[in-house]
Each structure stands twice: as structure tokens, then as C-alpha cells.
N, C-alpha and C positions, 0 to 999 in steps of 0.2 A: 598679751603677746601672741602673735599668730602661731598656730601649731599645725604642721602638715600631717595629715592622716592619710596613709597609703598614697602619698603624692607620687605621681609618676615622673620618670625622667629626671630633669634638672632639679626640680623641687626636692625630690628624695635625696639627690646627691648633696644639695645644700644642707639639708637637715642632718645627714650623716656626717658631713664635714664640720658641723657646729657653726655654720655661717648663719647670720641673722636672716630670718624669714620675713618676707614682705607682709605688711598688714593688709587685710581686706577692709572694706568699708564697715563690715559688721564688727571686726576687731576694734577699729577706731571708735565706733559708736559705743561699744561696751566699755572701752577704757575711759571715754569721756563720761559715761554714766557713773563709772566707779569713782572717778575723781570728783564729780559733782556731789555724789552721796557722801563721800569722805569729807569734803570741804564743808558741806552743810552741817554734818554731824559734829565737826570739830569747832565750827565758829558760832553756831546758833546759841549754845549755852552761854558763851561770853557776851553775846548781844542781848540776852534776855533782860538785864537791868535797864538798858536803853529802851527796849520795846515796851516794858511794863510802865516806865515813867512816861513815855509818850502816850500810852493808852490812858493813863490817869489824867494827863493834861487835856487830851481830847475829850474825855468824859465831862470835863468842866466847861469846855469852850465851844464844842461843836454839837450839832444836831445828831441824833442817833444814827441815821443812815449814813451821813457824811463821815462821822468818826470811824465807823466800821470800814468804810472804803479807804479812808486815808491810812488807817493802820495796816490794812491789807497791802496797799501800794508801797508803804514804807518797807514792809517785810519782803515783798517781791523785788523791790529795787535792790535791797541788800543782797538777796540771793542772786540777782542778775550779775552783780559785781563779781561774786565768787564763782558764778557760772562761767564768766569770761576768763577768770583765772584758771578754772578747770580746763578750758579749751587750750590755753597756753601751756599748761602742765602736760596735757596729752600730747601736744606737738613736740614738747621738749623730750618727753619719754620716747616718742617715736624716733626722734633724731638720735638719742643716746642708744636706743636699741639697735638701730641700723649701723651704728659705729661699733657694735658689740661691746659696749661699756656697761651693760646691765646684765645681771644674772636673771634666771627665770623668776626669782622672787622680787625682781625690779630693784635690786640693790647694786650699788656701784661696785664694779669689779676692778676699778682703777684707783690706786692710791692717790694719784694726782687729782682725779675728779672728786673723790671723797674729801681730800684735804682742802681742795678749793671751795667746796660747798660749806665745810665747817668754818673755814677762815672768813668767807664772805658773810655768813650768818653771824659769826662772832664780832667782826668789825662793825657790822650794821647795828648791832645792839648798842654801840657806843655813839652812834652818829646823831646829830641834832634832829634829822628827819624822823628817826625812830622815836625820839623823845616827844616830838610834836604830835605825831600820830597817836602815840600811846596816851598822851594827855587827853586827847579828845575821845579816845576809845574807853578809857577808864573813868571818865567824868561825864556821865549822862547830863547832869545839870548844866555843866559848862557848855557842852555841845548844843543843847537845846536853846540856851540863852544866846549863844553866838550865831546859830544857824537856823533859828525858827522861821518857818514859812507857813502861813495859814492855808487852810483849805486842802482839798484832795490832791491837787498838784503839788502843794507843799510837802505832803507826805511822801510822794515819789521822789522829789528833789532831795529831801533830807535823808531818805533811805539810801539813795545813791551816794550822797556825800559821806554818810556814816560808813557805808560799805567800803568806800575808797580809803577812808582813814584806817579802817581795820586791815585792809589789804596792805596799805603802806606800813602798818605796824608789824605784820606777820608774814609777808611774802618770803623773806629770806629763811625764816624758820621752816616754811613748807618745803624748801629745797632739801632740808635734812631728811625728808622721807626717802630720798634716793640713797642716803647714807645707811640708814637702819633697815631699809627695805619697805617699799610701798605696800607689800602684802603682809608685813609684820604688824599684826593687829596690836600687840603690846606697845610697839614703837609709836604707832599712830595714836594710841590712847595716851601715852606719856607726853607727846607733843601737844595734844589737845588739852590735857590737864595743865601743862605749863602755861599755855596761852590763857587759860581761864584764871590761873593764879596771878599771872602777871597783870591782869586787868582788875582783879578784885582785891588783892592784898594792899594794905595801906602803903607799903614801901615798894610798889611795883617797879619803880625806876631803878632802885638798887638791885632788885632781883634781876632785872634786865641786864644790867652791867655785869653782875656776878656771872650770870649765864654766858654772857659774851666772852668774859675772860676764860671760862672753862672751855668754851667752843674753840677759842683761839689756841689754847694749850693743846687740846685734842687734835686740832688740825696740824700743828707743828709736830706733835708726836707721831702722827700718821706719816708725815713726810720723812721723818727720821727712821721709820721702821724698815 
């Protein structure tokens, strides 16, 4: 978030009045980098089972040089998807900041916004689209059997597809970062841990629905506060 240091004239008046400060290009790039690092850190642990299984299959089917490049492109494509999401999240943060809806810790200052994010995430946990994406994310064998593409180009295409499934599974949960605070490291860690458990535990679908019910209840409670 842009901070005015000894800003003259109108900029100083805006800061003293508590008005949102315009972002510079450096501010935007720093926020984009922050979102990128945060998304990669939260999502890569849950993608490791898929990456490791893909590596094992490549070891049996591909030449040494080709399999290393295919695995690299698979991982890069996965990160490209979440890099794109980071760009969207940065733009959303900028918009909310300019509307004075975020605190300095990048946490929602509006009950309506916070409740809306909670309800959206909670309802999405129950939708068929969430279930379909989660099935592909939590089932590396199912994914590779259904979407296998040979060669180096196949690694890139499968990485993109897997990244999109993971994005479809978790995008609404990432909106909760604005509820607990984007700068709240404990909150970030809790969401990341939940994403990992949802994909790894045997009954991840029931965990997803239970979490959805809790988020919906939290959202309504916030509206009634």
C-alpha cells in the first residue's frame, strides 16, 4: 500500500485526512511480488504429490534430458496459472484500497465485504464445480490417466491444466485473505494448511463441505453483528 513520506501539498493533505493514497508502479510491482510468493508458498506443497508422481512416470517413459525439461515445464506452467491469479488479486486489492475498504494490514474494514467474501467461499465449497476441481487436484493418478500428454509440450499443457484445476478448487478460499488480513501470517498459514489437508485427507470432500457450512455461518454472524 502506498505510503506518502513528507509528501507536499495535496498528497500530504490526503494522508492526514485518511484518504486512500494512489499506488506507484513500484507499489504495484511489490504487491504483485508479494501475492506471487504467497500463492506459490501456499499451493506448491499441495501440488507435490502430483509433481512427484509425474516425475516417476517420466523416469520410466522418457529420455533423461527430455524428462527433466518436461518436468520443469510442468512446474512452470503451474506457477504461471497462480502468477495470473496473483495479478488479478493485486488488481482487486488496488480497487478495494482505493475505495478505502482495506486496513493497512490489508484486512476488510467493511462488514458487508467481509460477510460477502465468507458467504461466497462457503457456498462455493458446496458447488459441483468445486467438487470436480477437487477430485482432479486430490487424485494425481486420476488426473494423469485422464489428461496425459506425451513429450515436453505435454508437460507444459498438463501443468497448465492442473494449475487451472487447483485454481478452480481454491480461488474462493484465497478471497478469505482479505477477511483475516493479507499481512496476517498466521491466517495465511492456516488457509495454506487447510488447502493441503483438503487435498490429502481421505475424506477431503466432507471436509470441504464442513468448512463451507462454517464459513456460511460466520458470514451470517458477521452480517448480524
